N, C-alpha and C positions, 0 to 999 in steps of 0.2 A: 454525509459521502458515505460511501461504501469503504471498509478498512481494505480490502481487496483493491480497490481501485486504486486509493491510497498509497498501497503495495507495489502496485505498478509503477505509479507516477513514479516516485521515489528509486524505482530501479533504475528504471530509464533518467533521472537526474543525476542519479549515481555513475552512469555510462557518461552521457555526455560529461560531465565535470571532471571526467579523465581523460576524454576525447579533446577535448577546448577548453584553455584556459579561459574560460567567459564565467560572468558570474549566471547560477542558473537557478529560473523559483518556476517548481513545478506548479504549473497551472491543468484544469480540465476547461475546453473551450465547446460551452454548447452555446449552439447559434442563434437557440429560439430564445436565450435568457442575454445576450450580448449587446443588444441597441437599449437596456435596463440602464440606466444611469448609476445605480446602486450596484449593478453585477462585476464582481473583479474577478477572473478566471484562476488567480492565485491560489491555493490550496492553502487555507489557513487549519491552525491546529489548535486544540484546548478541550476546557472541560465540557462535558453538559452544561448547558444552559446560562455559561459564564463567558464571558469575551475571546476574544479569537484574534491567535495570532498569527499573519501573512507569514509563509515562510516567503521572502525576497530573492534570497540566497541560501540556496541549499548546504553549499561547503561549513556553515554552521552546525550540520544536525549528520553530512558526511559518514564523519567517524563512527557515531554510534549507530547509523544504519546498518554502516558494514558490518561492524561487531554483532547486531541483532540478527542479520543476515546468515553471518558465519555460524553463531548458536544456530539457528532455522536449522540452515542444512548439514550441521551436519547431527544432530536431534535424527534428522529425515533418515540420514545415511548410516544409523549407529546400527549396527546388527544385534548389540546388547539387548537394546531398545525393542519388545515387539509388536507387531503392527494392531492397534485397536478400534474397534469399530466405536465410533460418535454414541457417547450417551442419548442424542439430542435428535431421534428418527422421523424428528417433522423435519425436518430438511430432509430426507433421504430419498422423496417423489423427486426432487430438484437437483440428486447427486449426478455429474456425468462418470462417476464410475461406480453407479449402484451396479450395473453389471457386471462387475466385477466382484465387488461385496457381497452381492445377492443377498441385499436386504430389503 
């Protein structure tokens, strides 16, 4: 699963956990896979090619997620940190910001 999808799902979970005091499990619902007995929509984390751990209660990860989100936002808005283009130019044709970046 894409890291950007995981990030977005975790962000929604972090919002929901503050709105409702319920156990929140970040999940991806894929209708075309939902009928399979082995399918689970719950996000699982772990190292590649090793067993994954399902996140059935986001509150366990909330504090660390919020700390990392805070660091990310501080880095984005840090005026002392100049903008640099990515060295991975093979991604540029698919970037939503290629018009601004002019690559």
